[in-house]
C-alpha positions, 0 to 999 in steps of 0.5 A: 198622227191621228185618223178620223173615227170614220176611217178607223171604224171602216178599217175595223169593219174590214178587219172583222170581215177578213176574220170571217172570210178566213174562218170560212176559207181556212186561208188567213193570208188576207187577215195577216196582210192587214198588219204592218211589216213591223207589227207586234202581236201579243198573244197571252198563251202563244207569246209575242210575235214580231212582223206580218210574216210571223203573224201569218205563220202563227195564225195559219198554223194555229187555226189549221190545227185541231181543235182550233180549226173548229173555231168558225166565227168571231163575233164582236160583242162591243167595241170602243174607238179611241180616235186620239190614239187610233186604238180599237178595244173590243170583246170578241167571241171565239165560237166553235162550229155547231156540234150538231144540236144548234148549241153555241159554244164560245169564250171571249177575249178582249183585244186591243188594236192600234191603227197605223193608217193606210188600212193597216194595224201595227199592234194587236194584243189578245187578253183572255184566260187560257184555262177558261178557253181550254175548259170551254173547248174540252166541254165542247168536244165532250158534248160533240162526241156525246151527240 
């Protein structure tokens, strides 16, 4: 099945808005609910998840835990829409809270989303270097402590 570029872009905008709202509120339910019941989520550090329930339980517990709870923004640098497949591929920054001096601490990952229609996604894969992400977080924490 194929969808229009307009529908995919509209749902991708909602995906980003849900992530922003979840990062602010700490409640990841609405973000997880945009996945199909049988969605597959591939996360290169935490493993593979099957189903909306597993995705919610993982994202809520992961983002509640310190220092992940200090990731407060997820701005998208660029994205590409493949209308034929219903895919969105994008680069997103995992941005930490301001440590107190206005500096920006972040690291990016590439994400692949598969659109399933009706405002839902059936697949997400986050591709990044966990060692590089960990080093950024450690440097951020050291910087914040020094302030």
